[in-house]
C-alpha positions, -999 to 999 in steps of 0.1 A, spaced: -592 300 -664 -582 327 -639 -587 326 -601 -578 354 -578 -574 356 -540 -574 388 -520 -579 422 -536 -559 415 -568 -559 444 -593 -542 446 -626 -515 473 -624 -508 496 -652 -470 501 -646 -466 531 -668 -486 552 -644 -457 554 -620 -419 548 -619 -414 510 -624 -388 484 -628 -391 448 -641 -365 421 -640 -368 387 -657 -351 354 -648 -350 329 -676 -341 292 -668 -327 287 -703 -290 297 -696 -286 288 -660 -309 271 -636 -329 293 -613 -319 272 -583 -282 280 -592 -291 317 -590 -304 314 -555 -273 331 -541 -280 362 -563 -315 368 -548 -300 392 -522 -280 410 -549 -311 415 -570 -331 427 -540 -303 451 -531 -303 465 -567 -341 469 -566 -340 487 -532 -312 510 -542 -328 518 -576 -360 529 -559 -343 547 -531 -330 572 -557 -365 579 -570 -381 580 -535 -358 608 -523 -376 634 -543 -411 624 -530 -405 637 -494 -410 675 -497 -411 696 -465 -397 670 -442 -368 674 -418 -336 661 -434 -329 638 -404 -364 624 -406 -362 621 -444 -331 599 -441 -348 576 -416 -379 572 -438 -358 565 -469 -337 540 -450 -369 522 -437 -384 522 -472 -352 508 -487 -351 481 -460 -387 472 -467 -382 470 -504 -351 448 -500 -368 424 -476 -400 420 -496 -381 417 -529 -358 390 -515 -386 370 -500 -406 371 -533 -376 362 -554 -367 332 -531 -403 319 -534 -403 324 -572 -370 305 -576 -380 278 -551 -413 269 -567 -406 277 -604 -413 249 -628 -379 249 -647 -390 223 -672 -409 250 -691 -393 279 -709 -411 305 -688 -393 336 -675 -400 344 -639 -404 381 -634 -403 406 -605 -417 441 -610 -419 470 -587 -440 501 -593 -436 533 -572 -466 557 -567 -471 587 -545 -487 567 -518 -476 531 -523 -451 506 -536 -465 476 -556 -445 444 -561 -456 418 -587 -439 385 -591 -449 360 -618 -437 324 -621 -451 291 -632 -456 262 -608 -462 224 -611 -498 214 -612 -495 194 -579 -485 226 -561 -516 246 -571 -541 231 -546 -519 231 -515 -508 267 -523 -544 279 -527 -553 262 -494 -524 280 -477 -536 313 -492 -572 307 -480 -558 301 -444 -536 332 -447 -566 353 -457 -591 339 -432 -570 334 -401 -555 360 -378 -521 367 -393 -503 372 -360 -516 338 -347 -507 321 -379 -472 337 -378 -464 324 -343 -480 290 -352 -457 288 -383 -427 298 -363 -434 271 -337 -439 245 -365 -406 255 -381 -388 253 -348 -401 218 -343 -389 208 -377 -424 200 -391 -415 188 -426 -452 188 -436 -453 226 -432 -448 246 -464 -438 275 -441 -449 307 -456 -431 326 -429 -418 352 -453 -453 360 -466 -466 362 -430 -437 385 -420 -446 408 -449 -482 411 -434 -472 412 -397 -440 432 -398 -445 455 -429 -483 458 -430 -483 446 -465 -514 437 -484 -511 404 -504 -531 391 -533 -527 364 -559 -538 355 -594 -536 319 -608 -540 315 -645 -542 281 -661 -526 280 -696 -535 250 -718 -505 249 -742 -484 235 -726 -506 229 -695 -492 250 -667 -503 274 -640 -489 309 -639 -490 325 -605 -487 362 -599 -484 375 -563 -490 412 -557 -476 428 -525 -487 464 -518 -468 485 -492 -483 519 -483 -460 548 -480 -466 571 -450 
């Protein structure tokens, strides 16, 4: 059974420049790799910076450097947030490889992160997504910041996802796929950043 939220589309990665990295829990726990999330995000950002340079024809060199720097910072931030969420919520009892993929097109960057989560996480996560899609993102962002500042332990946060929407104008969508053998839910989050 598949359930989607937002405008989730299946991406054909071979249509553009793309990179996919997998993180298997079999040799080292994903939680132990937490400190490497920033390193992985740096690598992804630098990798795509090289390909992005050639896309800016007829632009002033000074302006080009600013645009490239902004895109690199955006890629690094989004990749790091997505990796942290994937590692935090991954069900490590299953031999499932969490993946992050990034595709570069002429007008957009598309991130896809796939991981599997515990069944008891599915419903609260889907409720959070419904709130995220139906409420004003700016209001929800400040409400979540206040809740975090007050130490509300009942709050799942989601500040990183809200920051992607509010600070980077990202478009988010999700796909939940229930797999029967073994019973598990695979979640894919797609984040689309338009390139201007």
